[in-house]
C-alpha positions as CSV (number, residue, x, y, z in Angstrom):
1,X,47.2,81.1,-26.4
2,X,47.8,78.5,-23.7
3,X,50.8,80.4,-22.4
4,X,48.7,83.6,-22.1
5,X,45.9,81.8,-20.3
6,X,48.3,80.0,-18.0
7,X,49.9,83.3,-17.0
8,X,46.5,84.9,-16.4
9,X,45.5,82.0,-14.2
10,X,48.8,82.2,-12.3
11,X,48.2,85.8,-11.4
12,X,44.5,85.3,-10.4
13,X,45.2,82.2,-8.3
14,X,48.1,83.8,-6.4
15,X,45.9,86.8,-5.6
16,X,42.9,84.7,-4.5
17,X,42.2,83.5,-1.0
18,X,43.1,79.9,-2.0
19,X,46.8,80.9,-1.8
20,X,47.5,83.1,1.2
21,X,50.2,85.8,0.6
22,X,52.1,84.8,3.8
23,X,52.8,81.3,2.5
24,X,55.8,82.0,0.2
25,X,56.6,78.4,-0.3
26,X,53.2,77.6,-1.6
27,X,53.2,80.6,-3.8
28,X,56.5,79.5,-5.4
29,X,55.2,76.0,-6.0
30,X,52.1,77.4,-7.6
31,X,54.1,79.6,-9.9
32,X,56.3,76.7,-11.0
33,X,53.1,74.6,-11.6
34,X,51.5,77.3,-13.7
35,X,54.5,78.4,-15.6
36,X,54.0,79.2,-19.4
37,X,56.3,76.3,-20.3
38,X,53.6,73.8,-19.2
39,X,51.4,75.3,-21.8
40,X,48.4,75.5,-19.3
41,X,47.9,71.7,-19.0
42,X,48.8,71.7,-15.3
43,X,46.6,74.7,-14.7
44,X,43.5,72.8,-16.1
45,X,44.4,69.8,-14.0
46,X,44.7,72.0,-10.9
47,X,41.5,73.8,-11.7
48,X,39.5,70.5,-12.1
49,X,40.9,69.2,-8.7
50,X,39.8,72.4,-6.9
51,X,36.3,72.2,-8.5
52,X,35.8,68.6,-7.3
53,X,36.9,69.6,-3.8
54,X,34.4,72.5,-3.8
55,X,31.5,70.2,-4.9
56,X,32.0,67.6,-2.2
57,X,29.6,68.4,0.7
58,X,30.9,68.7,4.2
59,X,29.6,65.8,6.3
60,X,29.8,68.0,9.4
61,X,27.7,70.8,8.0
62,X,24.0,70.2,8.9
63,X,22.7,72.7,6.3
64,X,23.9,70.4,3.5
65,X,22.0,67.4,4.9
66,X,18.6,69.1,4.8
67,X,17.6,68.5,1.2
68,X,13.9,68.0,1.7
69,X,11.2,69.0,4.2
70,X,10.7,66.6,7.0
71,X,6.9,66.5,6.4
72,X,7.5,65.5,2.8
73,X,9.8,62.7,3.9
74,X,7.1,61.5,6.4
75,X,4.4,61.7,3.7
76,X,6.5,59.6,1.3
77,X,6.9,56.9,4.0
78,X,3.1,56.8,4.6
79,X,2.4,56.5,0.9
80,X,5.1,53.8,0.4
81,X,3.8,51.7,3.3
82,X,0.1,52.0,2.3
83,X,1.0,51.0,-1.3
84,X,2.7,47.8,-0.1
85,X,1.3,47.0,3.4
86,X,2.5,43.4,3.5
87,X,6.1,44.2,2.6
88,X,8.7,43.2,5.2
89,X,10.9,46.3,6.1
90,X,14.6,45.3,6.0
91,X,16.3,48.7,5.7
92,X,15.0,51.4,8.0
93,X,18.5,52.7,8.7
94,X,18.3,54.8,5.6
95,X,15.3,56.7,7.2
96,X,17.2,56.8,10.5
97,X,20.0,58.7,8.6
98,X,17.6,61.3,7.2
99,X,18.5,64.5,9.0
100,X,15.2,66.1,8.0
101,X,13.4,63.6,10.4
102,X,15.7,64.6,13.2
103,X,15.0,68.3,12.7
104,X,11.3,67.6,12.6
105,X,11.5,65.6,15.8
106,X,13.5,68.4,17.4
107,X,10.7,70.9,16.5
108,X,8.0,68.7,17.9
109,X,9.8,68.1,21.2
110,X,10.6,71.8,21.5
111,X,6.9,72.6,21.0
112,X,6.1,70.3,23.9
113,X,8.7,72.0,26.0
114,X,8.0,75.6,25.2
115,X,4.4,75.5,24.1
116,X,5.0,77.1,20.7
117,X,6.2,75.5,17.4
118,X,9.6,76.6,16.2
119,X,10.0,76.9,12.4
120,X,13.0,75.3,10.8
121,X,14.5,78.7,9.9
122,X,14.5,79.6,13.6
123,X,16.6,76.6,14.7
124,X,20.0,77.8,15.7
125,X,23.2,76.4,14.1
126,X,24.6,75.2,17.4
127,X,21.4,73.2,18.0
128,X,21.7,71.7,14.5
129,X,25.3,70.7,15.2
130,X,24.3,69.0,18.5
131,X,21.4,67.3,16.7
132,X,23.8,65.9,14.1
133,X,26.1,64.6,16.8
134,X,23.1,62.9,18.4
135,X,22.1,61.3,15.1
136,X,25.7,60.1,14.5
137,X,25.9,58.6,18.0
138,X,22.6,56.6,17.4
139,X,23.9,55.4,14.0
140,X,27.3,54.4,15.6
141,X,25.7,52.6,18.5
142,X,27.1,55.0,21.1
143,X,23.8,56.4,22.3
144,X,22.7,55.5,25.8
145,X,19.2,55.8,27.1
146,X,18.4,57.5,30.4
147,X,21.7,59.5,30.6
148,X,21.4,62.3,33.2
149,X,24.8,63.9,33.2
150,X,26.1,63.5,29.6
151,X,24.0,65.2,27.0
152,X,24.6,65.6,23.3
153,X,21.8,68.1,23.0
154,X,19.8,69.9,25.6
155,X,16.5,71.7,25.8
156,X,16.6,75.4,24.7
157,X,15.1,76.4,28.1
158,X,17.5,74.2,30.1
159,X,20.2,76.6,31.4
160,X,21.6,74.3,34.2
161,X,25.4,74.3,34.5
162,X,26.1,70.6,35.2
163,X,29.8,71.3,36.0
164,X,28.9,73.7,38.9
165,X,26.5,71.3,40.6
166,X,27.4,70.1,44.1
167,X,27.8,66.4,45.0
168,X,24.5,66.4,46.9
169,X,22.6,67.7,43.8
170,X,24.3,65.3,41.5
171,X,23.4,62.4,43.9
172,X,19.8,63.6,44.0
173,X,19.8,63.8,40.2
174,X,21.0,60.3,39.9
175,X,18.8,58.6,42.5
176,X,15.4,60.3,42.1
177,X,12.7,60.1,39.5
178,X,13.3,62.5,36.7
179,X,11.4,63.2,33.4
180,X,12.7,61.7,30.2
181,X,15.8,63.5,28.9
182,X,15.4,65.9,26.0
183,X,17.6,63.9,23.7
184,X,15.7,60.6,24.6
185,X,12.5,62.2,23.5
186,X,14.0,63.2,20.2
187,X,15.1,59.7,19.5
188,X,11.7,58.4,20.5
189,X,10.0,60.8,18.1
190,X,12.3,59.7,15.2
191,X,11.6,56.1,15.8
192,X,7.9,56.8,16.1
193,X,7.8,58.6,12.8
194,X,9.5,55.7,11.1
195,X,7.5,52.9,12.7
196,X,4.0,54.4,12.8
197,X,3.2,54.3,9.0
198,X,4.6,50.8,8.8
199,X,2.1,49.4,11.3
200,X,-0.8,51.7,10.6
201,X,-1.0,50.0,7.2
202,X,-1.0,46.6,8.9
203,X,-3.2,47.1,12.0
204,X,-6.6,45.6,12.1
205,X,-9.7,47.8,11.7
206,X,-11.0,46.4,15.0
207,X,-8.6,48.3,17.2
208,X,-9.3,52.0,18.0
209,X,-7.1,53.2,20.9
210,X,-3.7,55.0,20.5
211,X,-4.2,55.4,16.8
212,X,-4.7,58.5,14.7
213,X,-8.2,59.3,13.6
214,X,-9.8,56.8,16.0
215,X,-11.3,57.9,19.2
216,X,-13.8,56.7,21.9
217,X,-16.6,58.3,19.9
218,X,-15.6,56.1,16.9
219,X,-16.0,53.1,19.1
220,X,-19.5,54.1,20.3
221,X,-20.6,54.8,16.7
222,X,-19.2,51.4,15.5
223,X,-21.1,49.7,18.4
224,X,-24.3,51.5,17.5
225,X,-23.8,50.5,13.8
226,X,-22.6,46.9,14.0
227,X,-23.6,45.5,17.4
228,X,-27.4,45.7,16.9
229,X,-29.0,42.3,17.3
230,X,-26.3,40.6,19.4
231,X,-27.6,38.8,22.5
232,X,-24.5,37.7,24.4
233,X,-21.5,39.9,25.2
234,X,-18.0,39.0,26.4
235,X,-16.2,41.9,28.0
236,X,-12.4,41.4,28.6
237,X,-9.8,43.3,30.4
238,X,-6.2,42.9,29.2
239,X,-4.9,46.2,30.8
240,X,-2.3,44.3,32.8
241,X,-0.4,44.0,29.5
242,X,-0.2,47.8,29.4
243,X,1.7,47.8,32.7
244,X,4.5,45.9,31.1
245,X,5.4,43.0,28.8
246,X,8.4,40.8,28.5
247,X,11.1,42.2,26.2
248,X,11.2,38.9,24.2
249,X,7.5,39.1,23.3
250,X,7.8,42.8,22.2
251,X,10.8,42.1,20.0
252,X,9.2,39.0,18.5
253,X,6.1,41.1,17.6
254,X,8.3,43.7,16.0
255,X,10.4,41.3,14.0
256,X,7.3,39.9,12.2
257,X,7.4,43.0,10.0
258,X,10.6,44.8,10.7
259,X,14.0,43.1,10.2
260,X,16.3,46.1,10.6
261,X,19.0,45.2,13.3
262,X,19.8,48.8,14.3
263,X,16.2,49.8,14.9
264,X,15.4,46.6,16.8
265,X,18.5,46.9,19.0
266,X,17.7,50.5,19.7
267,X,14.2,49.6,20.9
268,X,15.5,46.6,22.8
269,X,18.0,48.8,24.7
270,X,15.2,51.2,25.6
271,X,13.2,48.3,27.1
272,X,16.2,46.7,28.9
273,X,17.8,49.9,30.4
274,X,16.4,50.3,33.9
275,X,14.5,53.4,34.8
276,X,15.7,55.1,38.0
277,X,12.9,55.8,40.4
278,X,13.1,57.5,43.8
279,X,12.7,55.3,46.9
280,X,10.3,56.6,49.6
281,X,10.9,55.3,53.1
282,X,7.9,54.5,55.2
283,X,9.3,56.1,58.3
284,X,10.2,59.3,56.5
285,X,8.1,62.2,57.7
286,X,6.2,64.1,55.1
287,X,7.3,67.7,54.7
288,X,4.9,70.2,56.0
289,X,3.7,72.7,53.4
290,X,4.3,76.3,54.2
291,X,1.3,78.3,55.2
292,X,2.0,81.0,52.7
293,X,3.5,79.8,49.5
294,X,5.0,82.1,47.0
295,X,3.2,82.3,43.7
296,X,5.2,80.7,40.9
297,X,6.1,83.1,38.0
298,X,6.3,81.4,34.6
299,X,9.2,82.1,32.3
300,X,8.6,83.7,29.0
301,X,9.1,80.5,27.0
302,X,7.5,78.2,29.6
303,X,4.2,76.7,28.6
304,X,1.2,77.4,30.9
305,X,-0.3,74.5,32.9
306,X,-3.6,72.9,31.9
307,X,-6.5,75.1,32.9
308,X,-8.9,74.0,35.6
309,X,-11.7,72.9,33.3
310,X,-9.4,70.6,31.3
311,X,-8.0,69.0,34.4
312,X,-11.5,68.4,35.6
313,X,-12.5,66.8,32.3
314,X,-9.5,64.6,32.4
315,X,-10.9,63.3,35.7
316,X,-13.9,62.0,33.8
317,X,-11.9,59.6,31.6
318,X,-13.6,56.2,31.5
319,X,-11.9,53.1,32.9
320,X,-10.9,51.9,29.4
321,X,-9.0,55.1,28.7
322,X,-7.4,55.8,32.0
323,X,-4.3,53.6,31.5
324,X,-1.6,54.6,29.0
325,X,1.4,52.2,28.7
326,X,4.9,53.5,29.5
327,X,7.6,50.8,29.0
328,X,11.1,51.5,30.0
329,X,12.6,54.5,28.1
330,X,10.2,54.0,25.1
331,X,8.0,57.0,26.0
332,X,5.6,57.7,23.2
333,X,6.6,54.4,21.5
334,X,4.9,52.4,24.3
335,X,1.3,52.7,23.0
336,X,2.5,51.8,19.5
337,X,4.3,48.8,20.9
338,X,1.3,47.7,22.9
339,X,-0.9,47.8,19.7
340,X,1.8,45.8,17.9
341,X,1.6,43.1,20.5
342,X,-2.2,43.1,20.7
343,X,-2.6,43.2,16.9
344,X,-2.1,39.4,16.8
345,X,-5.2,39.0,19.0
346,X,-7.2,41.3,16.6
347,X,-6.3,39.2,13.6
348,X,-7.1,36.0,15.5
349,X,-10.5,37.3,16.3
350,X,-11.1,38.3,12.7
351,X,-10.5,34.7,11.7
352,X,-12.9,33.5,14.4
353,X,-15.6,35.9,13.1
354,X,-15.3,34.4,9.7
355,X,-15.5,30.8,11.1
356,X,-18.5,31.6,13.3
357,X,-20.6,33.2,10.6
358,X,-23.6,31.0,9.5
359,X,-26.1,32.7,7.3
360,X,-29.8,31.9,7.2
361,X,-32.0,32.4,4.2
362,X,-35.0,33.2,6.3
363,X,-33.3,36.1,8.0
364,X,-33.7,39.6,6.6
365,X,-30.3,40.9,7.8
366,X,-26.7,39.7,7.6
367,X,-27.3,37.5,4.6
368,X,-24.0,38.5,3.1
369,X,-20.8,38.0,5.1
370,X,-18.9,40.7,3.3
371,X,-21.9,43.0,3.6
372,X,-21.5,44.3,0.1
373,X,-25.2,45.0,0.0
374,X,-26.8,46.6,3.0
375,X,-29.5,44.5,4.6
376,X,-32.5,45.8,6.5
377,X,-33.1,49.4,7.3
378,X,-29.7,51.2,7.6
379,X,-31.1,54.4,9.1
380,X,-31.1,54.8,12.9
381,X,-32.8,53.4,14.9
382,X,-32.1,50.1,13.2
383,X,-34.9,47.5,13.3
384,X,-33.3,44.2,14.2
385,X,-35.4,41.0,14.4
386,X,-35.2,38.9,17.5
387,X,-33.0,35.8,17.4
388,X,-34.1,32.2,17.0
389,X,-32.9,28.8,15.7
390,X,-33.5,29.9,12.1
391,X,-31.7,33.2,12.4
392,X,-28.2,34.1,11.2
393,X,-25.4,33.4,13.6
394,X,-22.8,36.1,13.7
395,X,-20.1,37.6,15.9
396,X,-18.3,40.9,16.1
397,X,-15.3,42.3,18.1
398,X,-13.9,45.6,19.0
399,X,-10.8,46.6,21.1
400,X,-10.0,49.9,22.8
401,X,-6.6,49.8,24.4
402,X,-6.5,46.9,26.8
403,X,-10.2,46.4,26.9
404,X,-12.3,44.5,24.2
405,X,-15.9,43.7,23.6
406,X,-17.3,40.7,21.7
407,X,-20.9,40.4,20.6
408,X,-22.4,37.1,19.7
409,X,-25.7,36.3,18.0
410,X,-26.5,32.7,18.7
411,X,-26.7,30.3,21.6
412,X,-24.8,30.9,24.8
413,X,-22.9,27.6,24.3
414,X,-21.1,29.2,21.3
415,X,-20.1,32.1,23.4
416,X,-18.7,29.8,26.1
417,X,-16.7,27.9,23.5
418,X,-15.2,31.1,22.2
419,X,-14.3,32.2,25.7
420,X,-12.4,28.9,26.3
421,X,-10.5,29.4,23.1
422,X,-9.7,33.0,24.0
423,X,-8.3,32.0,27.4
424,X,-6.0,29.5,25.8
425,X,-4.8,32.0,23.2
426,X,-4.0,34.6,25.8
427,X,-2.2,32.0,27.9
428,X,0.0,30.9,24.9
429,X,0.8,34.3,23.4
430,X,0.9,36.7,26.3
431,X,1.3,34.3,29.3
432,X,-1.8,35.9,30.8
433,X,-3.8,33.7,33.1
434,X,-7.5,34.5,32.5
435,X,-10.5,32.7,33.9
436,X,-14.3,32.6,33.5
437,X,-14.8,35.4,36.1
438,X,-12.5,37.8,34.3
439,X,-14.3,37.1,31.0
440,X,-18.0,37.1,32.0
441,X,-20.7,36.3,29.5
442,X,-23.6,38.7,29.9
443,X,-27.0,39.0,28.3
444,X,-28.0,42.2,26.6
445,X,-31.0,42.6,28.9
446,X,-28.6,43.2,31.9
447,X,-26.9,46.1,30.3
448,X,-23.2,46.1,29.1
449,X,-21.0,48.9,30.4
450,X,-18.3,50.0,27.9
451,X,-16.6,53.5,27.9
452,X,-19.1,54.7,30.6
453,X,-22.0,54.0,28.3
454,X,-24.5,51.2,28.8
455,X,-25.5,49.0,25.9
456,X,-29.0,47.7,26.4
457,X,-32.0,46.5,24.3
458,X,-35.6,47.8,24.0
459,X,-38.1,45.4,22.5
460,X,-40.5,47.1,20.1
461,X,-43.6,45.9,18.2
462,X,-43.8,47.9,15.0
463,X,-46.5,47.6,12.4
464,X,-45.2,46.0,9.2
465,X,-47.0,46.9,6.0
466,X,-46.1,45.1,2.8
467,X,-47.8,44.3,-0.5
468,X,-48.8,40.7,-1.1
469,X,-49.5,38.9,-4.3
470,X,-52.4,40.5,-6.2
471,X,-51.5,44.0,-4.9
472,X,-53.2,43.5,-1.5
473,X,-51.6,45.6,1.3
474,X,-51.2,43.6,4.5
475,X,-50.5,45.1,8.0
476,X,-49.3,43.0,10.8
477,X,-47.5,43.3,14.1
478,X,-43.8,42.5,14.2
479,X,-41.3,42.0,17.0
480,X,-37.9,43.6,17.0
481,X,-35.2,45.2,19.2
482,X,-33.5,48.6,19.3
483,X,-29.9,48.8,20.5
484,X,-29.7,51.7,23.0
485,X,-26.4,53.3,23.8
486,X,-27.1,55.2,27.0
487,X,-24.7,57.3,29.2
488,X,-24.4,55.8,32.7
489,X,-25.7,58.3,35.2
490,X,-24.3,56.2,38.1
491,X,-20.8,56.4,36.6
492,X,-21.2,60.2,36.1
493,X,-22.1,60.6,39.8
494,X,-19.1,58.4,40.7
495,X,-16.7,60.7,38.7
496,X,-18.2,63.8,40.2
497,X,-17.7,62.4,43.7
498,X,-14.0,61.5,42.8
499,X,-13.5,65.2,41.9
500,X,-15.1,66.4,45.1
501,X,-18.0,68.1,43.3
502,X,-20.7,66.3,45.3
503,X,-21.3,63.9,48.1
504,X,-24.0,61.3,48.6
505,X,-25.3,58.5,46.3
506,X,-29.1,58.5,46.5
507,X,-29.5,62.3,46.8
508,X,-26.4,63.9,45.4
509,X,-25.6,67.2,47.1
510,X,-23.2,69.6,45.2
511,X,-20.1,70.7,47.0
512,X,-18.3,74.1,46.5
513,X,-15.2,73.9,44.2
514,X,-12.9,75.9,46.5
515,X,-10.1,75.7,44.0
516,X,-11.6,78.6,42.1
517,X,-12.0,80.7,45.3
518,X,-9.5,83.4,44.4
519,X,-10.7,83.7,40.7
520,X,-13.2,86.3,39.6
521,X,-16.8,85.5,38.8
522,X,-16.3,86.1,35.1
523,X,-13.2,83.8,35.0
524,X,-14.9,81.0,37.0
525,X,-18.0,81.1,34.8
526,X,-15.9,80.8,31.7
527,X,-14.0,77.9,33.0
528,X,-17.2,76.0,33.9
529,X,-18.7,76.8,30.6
530,X,-15.8,75.2,28.8
531,X,-16.1,72.2,31.0
532,X,-19.8,71.9,30.2
533,X,-19.1,72.3,26.5
534,X,-16.6,69.3,26.6
535,X,-19.2,67.3,28.5
536,X,-21.8,68.0,25.9
537,X,-19.4,66.8,23.2
538,X,-18.4,63.7,25.2
539,X,-22.1,62.6,25.5
540,X,-22.8,63.5,21.9
541,X,-23.9,59.9,20.9
542,X,-25.7,58.9,24.1
543,X,-29.5,58.4,23.8
544,X,-30.0,60.2,27.1
545,X,-27.7,63.2,26.2
546,X,-30.2,65.8,27.4
547,X,-30.7,64.1,30.7
548,X,-27.1,63.5,31.6
549,X,-25.9,67.0,30.5
550,X,-28.7,68.6,32.4
551,X,-27.6,66.7,35.5
552,X,-24.0,67.9,35.0
553,X,-25.2,71.4,34.6
554,X,-27.2,71.1,37.9
555,X,-24.1,69.8,39.8
556,X,-21.8,72.5,38.5
557,X,-24.3,75.3,39.0
558,X,-25.0,74.2,42.5
559,X,-21.2,73.9,43.2
560,X,-20.6,77.5,42.0
561,X,-23.6,78.8,43.9
562,X,-22.2,77.4,47.1
563,X,-18.7,78.8,46.3
564,X,-20.1,82.3,45.7
565,X,-22.2,82.1,48.9
566,X,-19.1,81.3,50.9
567,X,-17.0,83.9,49.0
568,X,-19.4,86.8,49.2
569,X,-21.0,85.8,52.5
570,X,-24.5,85.4,51.1
571,X,-25.3,82.4,53.4
572,X,-27.4,80.4,51.0
573,X,-27.7,79.3,47.3
574,X,-31.2,80.9,47.1
575,X,-29.7,84.3,47.8
576,X,-27.0,83.7,45.2
577,X,-29.6,82.8,42.6
578,X,-31.7,85.8,43.5
579,X,-28.9,88.3,43.0
580,X,-27.0,86.5,40.2
581,X,-30.0,85.1,38.4
582,X,-30.4,81.4,37.4
583,X,-27.3,81.3,35.2
584,X,-25.2,83.4,37.6
585,X,-24.6,86.1,34.9
586,X,-25.3,89.0,37.2
587,X,-22.4,90.4,39.4
588,X,-22.6,89.3,43.0
589,X,-20.1,91.8,44.4
590,X,-21.1,95.5,44.2
591,X,-19.1,98.6,45.2
592,X,-20.0,100.3,48.4
593,X,-22.2,103.4,48.2
594,X,-24.2,104.4,45.2
595,X,-22.7,102.8,42.2
596,X,-24.1,102.9,38.7
597,X,-25.9,100.0,37.2
598,X,-24.0,97.0,35.9
599,X,-24.9,97.6,32.3
600,X,-23.6,101.2,32.4
601,X,-20.3,100.0,33.9
602,X,-20.1,97.3,31.3
603,X,-20.8,99.8,28.5
604,X,-18.0,102.1,29.8
605,X,-15.6,99.2,30.0
606,X,-15.1,99.5,33.8
607,X,-16.0,95.9,34.5
608,X,-15.6,92.5,32.8
609,X,-18.6,90.9,31.1
610,X,-19.8,87.9,33.0
611,X,-20.7,84.9,30.9
612,X,-23.7,83.1,32.2
613,X,-23.7,79.3,32.7
614,X,-24.9,77.3,29.7
615,X,-27.5,74.5,29.6
616,X,-29.4,75.6,32.7
617,X,-32.5,74.1,31.1
618,X,-32.9,70.7,29.4
619,X,-34.4,72.4,26.3
620,X,-31.0,74.1,25.7
621,X,-29.1,70.9,25.5
622,X,-28.6,69.7,21.9
623,X,-30.2,66.5,20.6
624,X,-28.4,63.2,20.3
625,X,-26.4,62.8,17.1
626,X,-27.9,59.9,15.2
627,X,-25.9,60.5,12.0
628,X,-25.6,57.1,10.1
629,X,-22.2,55.6,10.4
630,X,-20.8,53.9,7.2
631,X,-20.1,50.2,7.4
632,X,-16.6,50.4,5.8
633,X,-15.6,53.5,7.7
634,X,-11.9,54.7,7.5
635,X,-10.3,57.8,9.0
636,X,-9.9,60.7,6.6
637,X,-6.1,60.4,6.3
638,X,-6.4,56.7,5.3
639,X,-9.0,57.6,2.7
640,X,-6.8,60.3,1.2
641,X,-3.8,58.0,1.1
642,X,-5.7,55.1,-0.6
643,X,-7.3,57.5,-3.1
644,X,-3.9,59.1,-3.8
645,X,-2.3,55.6,-4.4
646,X,-5.2,54.6,-6.6
647,X,-5.0,57.7,-8.7
648,X,-1.2,57.2,-9.0
649,X,-1.6,53.7,-10.4
650,X,-1.0,53.7,-14.2
651,X,-3.7,51.0,-14.6
652,X,-6.3,53.3,-13.1
653,X,-5.3,56.2,-15.3
654,X,-5.3,54.0,-18.4
655,X,-8.8,52.6,-17.6
656,X,-10.1,56.1,-17.2
657,X,-8.6,57.3,-20.4
658,X,-10.0,54.3,-22.3
659,X,-13.4,55.0,-20.8
660,X,-13.3,58.6,-21.9
661,X,-12.2,57.6,-25.4
662,X,-15.0,55.1,-25.8
663,X,-17.9,56.6,-23.9
664,X,-17.1,60.3,-23.8
665,X,-17.2,62.7,-20.8
666,X,-20.4,63.5,-19.0
667,X,-20.1,66.5,-16.7
668,X,-22.1,66.8,-13.5
669,X,-24.2,69.5,-15.1
670,X,-25.1,67.3,-18.0
671,X,-26.0,64.4,-15.7
672,X,-28.2,66.7,-13.6
673,X,-29.9,67.9,-16.8
674,X,-30.5,64.3,-17.8
675,X,-32.2,63.6,-14.5
676,X,-34.4,66.7,-14.7
677,X,-35.4,66.0,-18.3
678,X,-36.3,62.3,-17.6
679,X,-38.2,63.3,-14.5
680,X,-40.2,65.9,-16.4
681,X,-41.0,63.7,-19.4
682,X,-41.3,60.3,-17.8
683,X,-42.2,61.2,-14.2
684,X,-39.4,58.9,-12.8
685,X,-36.3,59.6,-10.8
686,X,-33.1,57.9,-11.8
687,X,-30.9,56.7,-9.0
688,X,-27.5,58.5,-8.6
689,X,-25.7,55.7,-6.8
690,X,-25.4,53.1,-9.6
691,X,-23.5,55.7,-11.7
692,X,-20.9,56.0,-9.0
693,X,-20.5,52.3,-8.6
694,X,-20.4,51.2,-12.3
695,X,-19.7,54.1,-14.7
696,X,-19.2,52.0,-17.8
697,X,-22.6,50.4,-18.0
698,X,-24.5,53.5,-16.7
699,X,-23.1,55.9,-19.3
700,X,-24.5,53.7,-22.0
701,X,-27.8,53.4,-20.1
702,X,-28.1,57.1,-19.6
703,X,-27.4,57.7,-23.3
704,X,-30.2,55.3,-24.2
705,X,-32.6,56.9,-21.7
706,X,-31.7,60.3,-23.1
707,X,-32.2,59.2,-26.6
708,X,-35.5,57.4,-25.8
709,X,-36.8,60.5,-23.9
710,X,-35.8,62.7,-26.8
711,X,-37.5,60.4,-29.3
712,X,-40.6,60.4,-27.2
713,X,-40.6,64.1,-27.0
714,X,-40.1,64.4,-30.8
715,X,-42.9,61.9,-31.5
716,X,-45.2,63.8,-29.1
717,X,-44.2,67.1,-30.8
718,X,-45.0,65.7,-34.2
719,X,-48.4,64.3,-33.1
720,X,-49.3,67.7,-31.6
721,X,-48.3,69.5,-34.8
722,X,-50.4,67.1,-36.9
723,X,-53.4,67.6,-34.7
724,X,-53.0,71.4,-34.8
725,X,-52.7,71.3,-38.6
726,X,-55.9,69.2,-39.0
727,X,-57.8,71.5,-36.6
728,X,-56.6,74.5,-38.7
729,X,-57.7,72.9,-42.0
730,X,-61.1,72.0,-40.5
731,X,-61.6,75.6,-39.3
732,X,-60.6,77.1,-42.7
733,X,-63.1,74.8,-44.6
């Protein structure tokens, strides 16, 4: 049997592609190896060797390296770091080897380049091979930041032939400022995906800039929620750190939590490698622009530039959000590195907040340091009693980028002591020389500017009604303060003047926005409506939202009216409003001769519909959003991560199983029926919150209440039946 099987294997292997027919020597060797005299033993040995060779993956084949989805790898990194936030990371090179992360980084950078996201199946094989070469060069230490002539991978829309460039173009390429290379941005994205989950699990809850899920709106809501009642404010500016920091400080901050040599060296090289910038000579004459410039035609895969309304809104960015760090060749890593360096300041301030806290029993708020129980009225507007020697001393801190705000409730001397300690800390850690003028201590009555909003205080005298001993209701006047977060109209005028929308300070006069001169009336109105919508959203939490948005609408409407008056030769704004109506929704340019009405042309599809300007009256502006902000707020992605980790904990699952075995399961419908039944029988409403906080005790309590209510109902039913029976017997007698 072995001889027959060996002969069959000999014929099949000779005929297969493993043994080409042209190679006679190999064929003879194979025939001798698989001869019947060997009884098939050599054949099985040869077959096992060929099987092993087929199972080994090719290290140069990118398709064999993509075992998982890149998003799944990133998710596992976030879960792992949030499960053990204090763990020191010593082996990040394994994540640097994951080819899935490199493909995901390539997709993100291509989306920035072309304006559309490329699915993984659409990535060409040549691009995957170049990407694998880039990964290997990073792992081997051969990668160089800022290369301009030697590329391992290039952008899909970059068709430049570097070999055919002239010497002059090469010299210009090497001596002028150029955007970051495509391969550099891919490496930055990979490092960012690896480092962000590590530090997001460690960052303080007091920092809000350059972090996912935290915006300027979050800062304003936190201030409205937590800074009520503070008298003294310290506003600091550390934005010079964002311009650049010494490499040693950045590396030391990184090495507190990351001890991977390859990742640290890669970031260090990005910080040390000089960035080539073009030199502009003072005596060099500026090139005159041509009178008639050709219109630029975008390529098919080239992303469109930002529209006019978005560029205009970017001009309204507050001082605290204007500066974004850019260190060396780090690119998108720079904001993360800045937060890593400033995180030490955040934790130092958290310790100072705990040291400064001194509760007072006579105070109605802030009696608990951890604030497990809400004190006072948590609905907005919050009633905060005025300060005094017998009031609670407390402090809070918040940081947005390089700017921070400290609120102090207590004497000014404590705020001065804190300022002195803060100056010493910044001098030791960041080598930043601060003084009392750069960290002013201001009282709340003067108004504190932060994120183009003014924090001020309004004193109120509400009537307090409470029940004294004996049931007597007492009414007396109280004194308190309301924290007001108001948009700065002066700052709004300043921003409009910077964008050439108006001139003058005391009596602002709108100026025509000539940049939209060649656009149609319909397109111009749409652009301005989008800009107004973003302004309405930006001032969402301002107390004077209606007033400031109405002012913005007045400036934009006047600017457009002047533009249309100059474009259509109507001489004045009054004539523009007369023809185009108050919201400029009527067409200002009509055809010569007798033309049909505008609504008939619109119905026939011969003209574009013109969208009228929004918020032309103050009553159309939405109200301020006073939604209560939770005290222990976290972004949605952090909530999901923590809940997922908690549910994945076997201790949690075991506790839930034991609770179900002992107490049983109460569905929401059953719980609602309990509430309705108790309300009908006993005329009392059972609170829902305690059941969420402590389910073990409340399940038993609800069972007792349900049993007691059912016993009462049965006793009432029996008494009613006995009374009816006696009444029936008396009637029958």
